[in-house]
C-alpha positions as CSV (number, residue, x, y, z in Angstrom):
1,M,-152.7,-96.3,100.8
2,K,-155.1,-97.7,98.2
3,R,-156.5,-101.1,98.8
4,S,-156.0,-102.1,95.2
5,N,-152.2,-101.7,95.7
6,Y,-152.0,-104.3,98.4
7,K,-150.4,-107.1,96.3
8,A,-147.8,-104.9,94.8
9,I,-146.8,-103.6,98.2
10,V,-146.5,-107.1,99.6
11,M,-144.1,-108.0,96.8
12,M,-142.0,-104.9,97.3
13,T,-141.6,-105.3,101.1
14,M,-142.5,-108.7,102.7
15,L,-141.4,-107.2,106.0
16,F,-144.7,-105.4,106.1
17,V,-147.1,-108.2,105.1
18,M,-150.7,-108.7,106.2
19,Q,-151.7,-105.2,107.5
20,S,-152.2,-103.1,104.4
21,C,-155.7,-102.4,103.0
22,V,-157.2,-105.0,100.6
23,K,-160.5,-105.6,99.1
24,D,-163.1,-107.5,101.2
25,F,-163.5,-110.8,99.4
26,L,-167.2,-111.0,100.3
27,D,-167.9,-107.8,98.5
28,K,-165.5,-107.4,95.6
29,T,-162.7,-109.8,94.6
30,P,-160.4,-110.2,91.7
31,D,-163.2,-112.3,90.2
32,E,-165.8,-109.8,91.3
33,D,-168.2,-112.2,93.2
34,L,-166.7,-115.3,94.8
35,T,-168.6,-117.6,97.1
36,S,-167.2,-118.6,100.5
37,E,-166.4,-122.0,99.1
38,Q,-164.5,-120.5,96.2
39,V,-162.5,-118.3,98.6
40,F,-161.7,-121.0,101.1
41,T,-160.8,-123.7,98.7
42,N,-158.1,-121.5,97.1
43,P,-155.0,-120.9,99.3
44,G,-154.2,-117.6,97.7
45,F,-157.7,-116.2,98.2
46,T,-157.8,-117.5,101.8
47,R,-154.5,-115.8,102.5
48,E,-155.8,-112.5,101.1
49,F,-159.0,-112.9,103.1
50,L,-156.8,-113.1,106.2
51,A,-154.9,-110.1,105.1
52,N,-158.2,-108.2,104.8
53,I,-158.9,-109.0,108.5
54,Y,-155.6,-107.4,109.4
55,S,-156.5,-104.3,107.5
56,Y,-159.0,-103.3,110.2
57,L,-156.3,-102.8,112.8
58,P,-156.5,-99.2,114.1
59,N,-153.7,-96.9,113.0
60,E,-152.9,-95.5,116.4
61,A,-150.0,-93.6,114.9
62,M,-152.7,-91.3,113.5
63,M,-153.1,-89.0,116.5
64,V,-154.0,-86.0,114.3
65,D,-155.6,-87.2,111.0
66,N,-159.4,-87.1,111.3
67,T,-160.2,-90.0,109.1
68,G,-161.5,-93.5,109.8
69,V,-160.7,-95.3,113.0
70,I,-158.0,-92.9,114.4
71,N,-156.2,-92.4,117.7
72,A,-158.0,-89.5,119.4
73,F,-157.1,-90.8,122.8
74,N,-153.6,-89.3,123.2
75,G,-154.9,-85.8,122.4
76,A,-157.8,-86.3,124.8
77,A,-155.6,-87.3,127.6
78,D,-153.6,-84.9,129.9
79,E,-150.4,-85.8,128.1
80,M,-150.9,-84.1,124.7
81,E,-152.5,-81.1,123.1
82,I,-153.3,-81.4,119.3
83,T,-153.0,-77.9,117.9
84,H,-155.2,-77.5,114.9
85,E,-159.0,-77.8,114.8
86,P,-161.2,-79.7,114.1
87,F,-159.4,-82.9,115.0
88,F,-161.6,-85.2,116.9
89,S,-159.6,-85.0,120.2
90,N,-160.3,-81.3,120.2
91,L,-164.0,-82.0,119.9
92,M,-163.8,-84.4,122.8
93,N,-161.9,-81.9,124.9
94,A,-164.6,-79.3,124.3
95,G,-167.3,-81.8,125.1
96,N,-168.6,-81.1,121.6
97,W,-169.5,-84.7,120.5
98,S,-172.5,-86.9,120.7
99,S,-173.8,-90.3,119.5
100,N,-174.7,-88.9,116.0
101,T,-171.9,-86.4,115.4
102,Y,-168.6,-88.0,116.0
103,T,-166.6,-89.4,113.2
104,S,-163.9,-91.7,114.6
105,S,-166.1,-94.6,115.8
106,G,-164.7,-98.0,115.8
107,W,-168.1,-99.7,116.1
108,S,-168.8,-100.6,112.5
109,P,-165.3,-101.3,111.3
110,Y,-164.5,-103.6,114.3
111,Y,-167.7,-105.5,113.9
112,Q,-167.0,-105.9,110.2
113,A,-163.6,-107.3,111.1
114,I,-165.2,-109.6,113.7
115,R,-167.7,-110.9,111.1
116,N,-164.8,-111.7,108.8
117,C,-163.0,-113.5,111.6
118,N,-166.2,-115.6,112.1
119,I,-166.5,-116.3,108.3
120,F,-162.8,-117.4,108.3
121,L,-163.2,-119.7,111.3
122,E,-166.4,-121.3,109.9
123,N,-164.9,-122.0,106.5
124,I,-161.2,-122.7,107.0
125,H,-161.9,-126.4,107.1
126,L,-162.6,-126.2,103.4
127,L,-158.9,-125.4,102.7
128,K,-156.9,-128.6,102.1
129,P,-153.1,-128.5,102.9
130,N,-150.6,-128.8,100.1
131,E,-146.8,-128.5,99.7
132,F,-147.0,-124.7,99.6
133,F,-149.6,-124.3,102.3
134,P,-149.0,-127.1,104.8
135,E,-151.3,-127.9,107.7
136,A,-149.0,-126.1,110.1
137,T,-149.4,-122.8,108.1
138,I,-153.2,-123.2,108.0
139,N,-153.3,-123.9,111.7
140,Q,-151.2,-120.8,112.4
141,W,-153.7,-118.7,110.4
142,V,-156.5,-120.0,112.6
143,G,-154.5,-119.0,115.7
144,E,-154.0,-115.5,114.2
145,V,-157.7,-115.1,113.6
146,Y,-158.6,-116.1,117.1
147,F,-156.1,-113.5,118.3
148,L,-157.5,-110.8,115.9
149,R,-161.1,-111.5,117.0
150,A,-160.1,-111.1,120.6
151,F,-158.2,-107.9,119.9
152,Y,-161.1,-106.3,118.0
153,Y,-163.4,-107.2,120.9
154,F,-161.0,-105.6,123.3
155,L,-160.8,-102.5,121.2
156,L,-164.6,-102.3,121.3
157,V,-164.9,-103.0,125.0
158,R,-162.2,-100.4,126.1
159,I,-164.3,-97.7,124.3
160,Y,-167.9,-98.8,124.8
161,G,-167.8,-101.2,127.8
162,P,-170.3,-104.1,127.4
163,V,-171.0,-104.9,123.8
164,P,-172.8,-107.6,121.8
165,V,-170.7,-110.7,121.3
166,F,-170.9,-112.8,118.2
167,D,-169.1,-116.1,118.0
168,R,-170.6,-116.9,114.6
169,T,-171.8,-115.1,111.5
170,V,-175.3,-113.7,111.7
171,G,-177.5,-114.7,108.7
172,L,-179.2,-112.1,106.6
173,N,-182.6,-113.5,107.6
174,E,-182.0,-113.3,111.3
175,D,-183.7,-110.7,113.5
176,F,-180.8,-108.5,114.5
177,K,-182.9,-106.9,117.2
178,L,-182.5,-110.1,119.2
179,F,-178.9,-109.3,119.9
180,K,-178.1,-107.4,123.1
181,R,-175.1,-106.1,125.0
182,V,-173.3,-108.8,127.0
183,P,-172.2,-108.0,130.6
184,I,-168.7,-106.7,130.7
185,D,-167.3,-109.7,132.6
186,Q,-168.7,-112.1,130.0
187,C,-167.2,-110.0,127.2
188,V,-163.8,-110.3,129.0
189,Q,-164.3,-114.1,129.4
190,F,-164.9,-114.4,125.6
191,I,-161.7,-112.3,124.9
192,V,-159.7,-114.5,127.3
193,A,-161.0,-117.7,125.8
194,D,-160.0,-116.6,122.3
195,C,-156.6,-115.5,123.6
196,N,-156.1,-119.0,125.1
197,R,-157.1,-120.7,121.8
198,A,-154.6,-118.5,119.9
199,A,-151.9,-119.1,122.5
200,E,-152.3,-122.9,122.1
201,I,-151.8,-122.7,118.4
202,L,-149.3,-119.9,117.7
203,P,-145.5,-120.1,118.0
204,P,-144.0,-118.4,121.0
205,R,-142.3,-115.8,118.9
206,I,-142.2,-114.8,115.3
207,T,-138.7,-114.8,114.0
208,Q,-138.8,-115.3,110.2
209,Q,-138.2,-112.0,108.4
210,N,-141.2,-112.4,106.1
211,E,-143.5,-113.3,109.0
212,L,-142.8,-110.2,111.2
213,G,-146.0,-108.4,112.1
214,R,-148.0,-111.5,112.7
215,P,-149.1,-112.3,116.3
216,S,-147.4,-114.9,118.4
217,K,-148.3,-116.9,121.5
218,V,-146.7,-114.1,123.5
219,S,-148.9,-111.5,121.7
220,A,-152.0,-113.5,122.7
221,L,-150.9,-113.7,126.3
222,A,-150.1,-110.0,126.4
223,L,-153.7,-109.2,125.2
224,K,-155.1,-111.6,127.8
225,G,-153.0,-109.9,130.5
226,R,-154.1,-106.4,129.5
227,T,-157.7,-107.4,129.3
228,L,-157.7,-109.0,132.7
229,L,-155.9,-105.9,134.2
230,Y,-158.7,-103.7,132.9
231,M,-161.3,-106.1,134.3
232,A,-159.7,-106.0,137.7
233,S,-159.5,-102.2,137.8
234,P,-162.0,-99.9,139.7
235,F,-163.9,-98.7,136.7
236,W,-164.8,-102.2,135.5
237,N,-164.7,-104.2,138.7
238,G,-167.6,-103.3,141.1
239,N,-168.0,-99.7,139.9
240,P,-170.9,-98.3,141.9
241,D,-171.6,-95.7,139.2
242,Y,-172.7,-98.4,136.9
243,A,-174.3,-100.8,139.4
244,S,-177.8,-100.0,138.1
245,F,-176.8,-100.1,134.4
246,T,-178.9,-102.9,132.8
247,D,-180.2,-104.0,129.5
248,R,-183.9,-103.8,128.7
249,D,-184.5,-107.1,130.5
250,G,-182.9,-105.9,133.7
251,V,-179.6,-107.8,133.3
252,R,-176.8,-106.0,135.0
253,L,-174.0,-105.0,132.6
254,F,-171.3,-104.4,135.2
255,P,-170.5,-106.9,138.0
256,D,-170.0,-106.7,141.7
257,F,-166.4,-106.3,142.9
258,S,-164.2,-109.4,143.2
259,S,-160.7,-109.2,144.5
260,E,-159.9,-112.4,142.7
261,R,-159.8,-110.4,139.4
262,W,-156.5,-108.8,140.5
263,Q,-155.0,-112.3,141.1
264,E,-156.2,-113.4,137.6
265,A,-154.6,-110.3,136.1
266,A,-151.3,-110.8,138.0
267,S,-151.1,-114.5,137.0
268,A,-151.8,-113.7,133.3
269,A,-149.1,-111.0,133.2
270,K,-146.6,-113.2,134.8
271,E,-147.3,-116.1,132.4
272,C,-146.8,-113.7,129.5
273,I,-143.5,-112.4,131.0
274,D,-142.1,-115.9,131.6
275,I,-143.0,-117.2,128.2
276,A,-141.8,-114.0,126.5
277,E,-138.4,-114.1,128.2
278,A,-138.0,-117.8,127.5
279,A,-138.6,-116.9,123.8
280,G,-135.8,-114.3,123.9
281,H,-137.8,-111.2,124.5
282,R,-136.1,-108.6,126.7
283,L,-136.2,-104.9,127.4
284,H,-134.5,-103.2,124.4
285,R,-131.1,-101.7,125.0
286,S,-128.9,-99.8,122.5
287,A,-125.5,-101.1,121.5
288,S,-123.9,-98.6,123.9
289,N,-126.5,-99.2,126.6
290,N,-127.0,-95.4,126.7
291,P,-130.2,-94.9,128.8
292,I,-131.6,-92.3,126.4
293,A,-131.0,-94.4,123.3
294,N,-132.2,-97.5,125.2
295,Y,-135.7,-95.9,125.4
296,Q,-135.7,-93.9,122.2
297,E,-134.7,-96.8,120.0
298,T,-137.4,-99.0,121.4
299,F,-139.9,-97.2,119.3
300,Y,-138.0,-96.9,116.0
301,V,-135.9,-100.0,115.8
302,N,-138.5,-102.2,114.2
303,F,-139.2,-105.6,115.7
304,N,-136.6,-105.3,118.4
305,D,-136.5,-107.9,121.2
306,E,-139.0,-106.0,123.4
307,V,-141.8,-105.9,120.8
308,F,-144.6,-108.5,120.7
309,F,-147.1,-107.2,118.1
310,T,-147.3,-104.2,115.8
311,R,-149.2,-102.6,113.0
312,N,-146.9,-102.2,110.1
313,D,-147.5,-99.1,108.0
314,P,-144.4,-98.3,105.9
315,S,-146.1,-95.5,104.0
316,Y,-147.3,-93.5,107.0
317,I,-145.1,-90.5,107.6
318,H,-147.2,-88.2,109.8
319,L,-146.0,-89.7,113.1
320,D,-142.8,-87.7,112.3
321,T,-144.4,-85.0,110.3
322,Y,-146.6,-83.7,113.1
323,S,-143.8,-83.6,115.6
324,E,-141.2,-81.7,113.5
325,P,-140.6,-78.1,114.8
326,W,-140.6,-75.1,112.5
327,G,-137.1,-74.4,111.4
328,I,-136.4,-78.0,110.3
329,P,-136.3,-78.0,106.5
330,G,-139.6,-79.1,105.1
331,A,-141.5,-78.8,108.5
332,F,-145.1,-77.5,108.2
333,F,-147.4,-79.2,110.7
334,P,-146.0,-79.1,114.3
335,H,-149.3,-80.3,115.9
336,Q,-148.3,-82.9,118.5
337,G,-147.7,-80.7,121.5
338,V,-147.0,-82.1,125.0
339,T,-148.7,-80.6,128.0
340,Q,-146.9,-78.9,130.9
341,D,-148.4,-81.5,133.2
342,Q,-146.7,-84.3,131.3
343,V,-143.4,-82.5,131.2
344,D,-143.6,-82.0,135.0
345,A,-144.2,-85.7,135.5
346,Y,-140.8,-86.9,134.4
347,H,-138.4,-87.7,137.2
348,M,-135.1,-86.1,137.9
349,A,-131.9,-88.0,137.2
350,N,-131.8,-89.1,140.8
351,G,-135.2,-90.8,140.4
352,E,-137.2,-88.3,142.5
353,V,-140.3,-86.6,141.2
354,P,-139.6,-82.8,140.7
355,I,-143.0,-81.5,141.6
356,L,-145.3,-82.7,144.4
357,G,-148.4,-80.6,143.4
358,Y,-149.5,-77.1,142.5
359,N,-150.6,-74.0,144.3
360,P,-153.9,-72.4,143.2
361,D,-152.1,-70.2,140.7
362,K,-150.5,-73.3,139.2
363,T,-147.0,-72.5,140.5
364,P,-145.4,-75.8,141.4
365,I,-144.8,-77.2,144.9
366,I,-141.2,-78.4,144.4
367,N,-139.9,-81.6,145.9
368,P,-136.8,-80.4,147.8
369,A,-135.2,-83.9,147.5
370,S,-135.2,-83.7,143.7
371,G,-132.8,-80.9,143.1
372,Y,-135.3,-79.3,140.7
373,S,-135.3,-75.6,140.0
374,E,-137.1,-73.1,137.8
375,N,-135.2,-70.0,138.8
376,G,-132.5,-69.6,136.2
377,N,-130.6,-71.0,133.2
378,T,-127.7,-73.4,133.1
379,A,-124.2,-72.5,131.9
380,K,-123.6,-76.2,131.2
381,E,-123.9,-77.7,127.7
382,T,-124.7,-81.4,127.2
383,P,-125.2,-83.6,124.1
384,F,-129.0,-83.0,124.4
385,Y,-129.3,-79.3,125.4
386,V,-127.3,-76.1,125.0
387,A,-125.9,-73.7,127.5
388,G,-128.6,-71.2,128.5
389,T,-131.3,-73.9,128.8
390,R,-133.8,-73.2,131.5
391,D,-133.0,-75.0,134.8
392,M,-136.4,-76.8,134.7
393,Y,-135.1,-79.0,131.9
394,V,-131.7,-79.7,133.5
395,G,-130.9,-82.9,135.3
396,R,-134.0,-84.7,134.2
397,E,-134.3,-88.4,133.7
398,P,-133.2,-89.9,130.3
399,R,-136.7,-90.7,129.2
400,F,-137.4,-86.9,129.3
401,Y,-134.7,-86.2,126.8
402,A,-135.8,-89.2,124.7
403,S,-139.5,-88.0,124.7
404,I,-139.7,-84.2,124.7
405,N,-138.5,-81.4,122.5
406,F,-138.2,-78.2,124.6
407,T,-136.6,-74.8,124.3
408,G,-132.9,-75.4,124.5
409,A,-133.0,-79.0,123.2
410,K,-130.7,-80.1,120.5
411,Y,-132.6,-81.7,117.7
412,K,-131.3,-82.9,114.4
413,M,-129.5,-80.0,112.7
414,V,-130.6,-77.5,115.4
415,T,-127.4,-77.6,117.4
416,D,-128.0,-74.1,119.0
417,G,-131.1,-75.2,120.8
418,L,-134.8,-75.2,119.8
419,K,-136.6,-71.9,120.5
420,F,-140.4,-72.2,120.9
421,W,-141.4,-68.7,122.0
422,F,-143.5,-66.4,119.8
423,G,-141.5,-65.4,116.8
424,G,-138.7,-67.8,117.6
425,P,-137.4,-69.9,114.7
426,N,-139.3,-73.0,116.1
427,G,-142.2,-71.3,117.7
428,R,-145.5,-69.7,116.7
429,Q,-145.2,-67.2,113.9
430,P,-147.7,-64.4,113.1
431,G,-150.6,-65.7,111.1
432,Q,-149.7,-69.3,111.5
433,S,-152.4,-71.9,112.3
434,A,-149.9,-74.8,112.8
435,F,-147.7,-74.5,115.9
436,T,-147.3,-76.1,119.3
437,R,-149.8,-74.6,121.6
438,T,-147.9,-75.7,124.7
439,G,-144.3,-74.8,123.8
440,Y,-143.3,-78.5,123.6
441,L,-143.4,-81.2,120.9
442,M,-143.4,-84.9,121.2
443,K,-140.0,-86.4,120.4
444,K,-140.7,-90.0,121.4
445,L,-142.0,-92.2,118.6
446,T,-140.2,-90.1,116.0
447,H,-137.3,-91.4,113.9
448,P,-134.0,-89.5,114.0
449,D,-133.3,-90.3,110.3
450,Y,-136.7,-89.0,109.0
451,D,-136.1,-86.2,106.5
452,M,-138.9,-83.7,106.3
453,A,-137.5,-82.0,103.2
454,T,-137.8,-85.2,101.1
455,R,-140.6,-86.9,103.2
456,S,-138.3,-89.9,103.4
457,G,-137.2,-92.3,106.2
458,T,-137.3,-95.9,107.2
459,A,-140.5,-97.9,107.3
460,R,-142.4,-97.6,110.6
461,T,-144.4,-99.8,112.9
462,W,-146.8,-99.0,115.7
463,I,-146.3,-101.1,118.8
464,F,-149.5,-102.5,120.3
465,F,-147.8,-104.8,122.9
466,R,-144.3,-104.9,124.4
467,L,-142.6,-106.4,127.3
468,G,-142.2,-103.2,129.3
469,E,-146.0,-102.8,129.5
470,Q,-146.3,-106.4,130.9
471,Y,-143.8,-105.7,133.6
472,L,-145.9,-102.7,134.8
473,N,-149.2,-104.7,134.4
474,Y,-147.8,-107.4,136.6
475,A,-146.4,-105.0,139.2
476,E,-149.8,-103.2,139.4
477,A,-151.9,-106.3,139.7
478,L,-149.5,-108.0,142.2
479,N,-149.4,-105.0,144.4
480,E,-153.2,-105.0,144.6
481,V,-153.1,-108.7,145.6
482,S,-150.1,-108.8,148.0
483,G,-148.8,-105.3,148.5
484,P,-145.3,-104.3,147.6
485,V,-143.6,-107.7,147.7
486,A,-140.3,-108.4,146.1
487,D,-141.6,-109.0,142.6
488,V,-143.5,-105.7,142.5
489,Y,-140.2,-103.9,143.2
490,K,-138.3,-106.1,140.8
491,Y,-140.4,-105.4,137.7
492,V,-140.8,-101.7,138.3
493,N,-137.1,-101.3,139.0
494,L,-136.2,-103.2,135.8
495,I,-138.1,-100.5,133.9
496,R,-136.3,-97.7,135.8
497,E,-132.9,-99.3,135.6
498,R,-133.1,-99.6,131.7
499,S,-133.7,-95.9,131.7
500,G,-130.9,-95.0,134.0
501,I,-132.6,-94.0,137.2
502,P,-132.4,-95.5,140.7
503,G,-134.8,-98.1,141.9
504,L,-137.8,-97.3,144.2
505,P,-137.1,-96.7,147.8
506,A,-137.7,-99.6,150.2
507,G,-140.5,-99.7,152.7
508,L,-143.4,-98.3,150.5
509,T,-146.9,-99.0,151.6
510,K,-149.4,-100.6,149.2
511,E,-151.0,-97.2,148.6
512,Q,-147.6,-95.5,148.0
513,M,-146.6,-98.3,145.6
514,R,-149.9,-97.9,143.8
515,A,-149.1,-94.2,143.2
516,R,-145.6,-95.0,142.1
517,I,-146.7,-97.6,139.6
518,R,-149.3,-95.2,138.2
519,H,-146.7,-92.5,137.9
520,E,-144.3,-94.9,136.2
521,R,-146.9,-95.9,133.6
522,R,-147.5,-92.3,132.9
523,I,-143.8,-91.9,131.9
524,E,-142.9,-95.2,130.5
525,L,-146.0,-95.7,128.4
526,A,-146.5,-92.0,127.4
527,F,-148.1,-91.4,123.9
528,E,-148.7,-95.1,123.4
529,T,-152.5,-94.9,123.9
530,H,-152.4,-96.0,127.5
531,R,-152.9,-92.8,129.6
532,Y,-156.4,-92.1,128.4
533,F,-157.6,-95.6,129.3
534,D,-155.5,-95.9,132.4
535,C,-157.2,-92.8,133.9
536,I,-160.6,-94.2,133.1
537,R,-160.0,-97.6,134.6
538,W,-158.5,-96.0,137.7
539,K,-161.6,-93.7,137.9
540,I,-159.5,-90.5,137.9
541,A,-160.4,-89.3,134.4
542,E,-163.0,-86.9,135.7
543,Q,-160.3,-85.2,137.7
544,V,-157.3,-85.2,135.3
545,N,-159.2,-84.7,132.0
546,E,-161.6,-82.0,133.2
547,G,-160.5,-78.4,133.6
548,P,-157.4,-76.4,132.7
549,I,-154.5,-77.7,130.6
550,Y,-151.3,-75.7,130.7
551,G,-148.2,-75.0,128.6
552,L,-145.8,-72.1,128.2
553,D,-146.6,-68.5,127.1
554,I,-146.2,-69.0,123.3
555,S,-148.4,-65.9,122.4
556,T,-146.4,-62.9,123.7
557,P,-143.7,-61.5,121.4
558,G,-140.3,-60.4,122.5
559,Y,-139.1,-63.3,124.6
560,T,-135.6,-64.8,124.6
561,M,-134.1,-67.9,126.1
562,D,-133.8,-66.3,129.6
563,S,-137.2,-64.6,129.7
564,D,-138.8,-65.7,132.9
565,D,-142.3,-65.0,131.7
566,F,-142.0,-67.3,128.7
567,Y,-141.7,-70.3,131.1
568,R,-144.7,-69.3,133.3
569,R,-147.4,-71.9,133.2
570,T,-150.0,-70.6,130.9
571,L,-153.6,-71.8,130.3
572,V,-153.9,-73.5,127.0
573,E,-157.5,-74.6,127.2
574,S,-160.2,-75.6,129.7
575,R,-161.3,-79.1,128.9
576,V,-164.7,-80.8,129.4
577,F,-164.9,-84.3,130.7
578,E,-168.2,-85.4,132.2
579,K,-169.0,-88.8,133.9
580,K,-170.7,-90.0,130.7
581,H,-167.4,-89.5,128.8
582,N,-165.9,-92.5,130.5
583,L,-167.7,-94.7,128.0
584,W,-168.2,-93.6,124.4
585,P,-171.8,-93.4,123.0
586,I,-172.9,-96.2,120.8
587,P,-173.5,-94.6,117.4
588,F,-177.1,-93.3,117.1
589,I,-177.6,-95.2,113.9
590,E,-176.9,-98.5,115.6
591,T,-179.3,-97.9,118.5
592,E,-181.9,-96.9,115.9
593,K,-181.5,-100.2,114.1
594,N,-181.6,-102.3,117.2
595,I,-184.0,-101.3,120.0
596,N,-182.4,-103.8,122.4
597,L,-179.1,-102.1,122.1
598,V,-179.3,-99.8,125.2
599,Q,-177.2,-96.6,125.1
600,N,-174.5,-95.9,127.6
601,P,-175.5,-93.8,130.5
602,G,-175.8,-90.1,129.9
603,W,-175.8,-90.3,126.1
604,D,-179.5,-90.8,125.6
């Protein structure tokens, strides 16, 4: 979308205000060169300056496109495999990136956004209220900017760890080399303080149609809760691997462990939940309360009751495009493959995990209580798969059928079942470079009404914060504080019940509950840019993101629906994930400009 089209798009669809690209008013404006005073004494210019700050929000729906600040995290986690090279997640998975070669850094864009936030906060007093822009509106803008500044800092911290913090604009004559990285706990304190400021100003919930897409008080509390959950987690909280990581003056950038951080995270999540529910937020349910539709609709019914804050991008179609299988009219880029490990993670309908682990040859160790089998094909047909579908896809939990396209699945006009084997109508074809490398495609996040042939469908949003995440955040933090008390069970079971599976068994230990919550996050939050960072904050990324990734055998011709060898777990790639990859390198050009900006360990 061209930035110069911003005003026209706002007039065409006020539903998607504030987050399209616009010109930066400090560089070029409708009057070419405006001073800060000219901008902030004009309500229209001030509003558009605010819109510009929104334009830096990352487009996390872009898991494939290798431009700007993209979402390489899903493809670099063990949940997804992006097919075609040279997308950035592929470079990450090969270990083929460095401080001066990668192209999806958020460093410069997020600091540009933060600078604009500071300019706004320093100059908004110049704007005088009038009948069209009353004081309440201007105050709300201030709350939005505090939220956005906190969010941009969070996005920096989750990638780079400790970063320089600016609560004011830096003058052109100041010595930039004086600015250093701030210890991670102080970065978090700054984010939390901004969230608190925003929460004091913003309304509990945005309800006006032409305001949807702006942050609310609940949005600010959700960001605060997530930030404190990260700070309490093993990677950030007393991590011995970074105990000696200091700036050039010897100041430690990672703190000692404190158990109180888990209590802070639990309290913040519970505050968010209570205020959200009081404002009318709830887990989304379909009109029929069908468990599959309950979950699937959460991600395409825009601004439903579960959603707190989104990026609104009505023109972006590739979230659907890259998940459409061959055989769907107009399909041409089925890139967003799902790993076999992610497929294996989904529960059975009885709530049991199907697979307890793997033998050295990657054959599964099956949970006998689950009813799972891989030994044949079902004779039963259901609304979501055909007769002849492999038993490994039968009797799975509703979120599986809402999230994964697999061989035998019914999808749109394909009523006789998808067929992902080599030469199959939906699988790899000779000479093709675009195909699912795993034998699966992501169904979650797609829209059932999207028409690939005409590239048309309803406008889309990307959800940054929703109530379901906060339930799991609270359960995780509270379990670390108190063990599996009643509230821990309550909020995990609310997630499971919405999706039609039984609650957790009674009598779990703290360690067992921790494992259950982590597994629940893997399923409930799949493909929402959580798994990559969850594995890092839990300090398991070096185990799950290093080594072999599996799918099905999509390269051998001659298979049919009942070919046993097609369903054999097959190596897709061997990934590289070293200790240094837990934190991204600060771009080389930035460390060259500022000698006090120490590089992350391992990237020198």
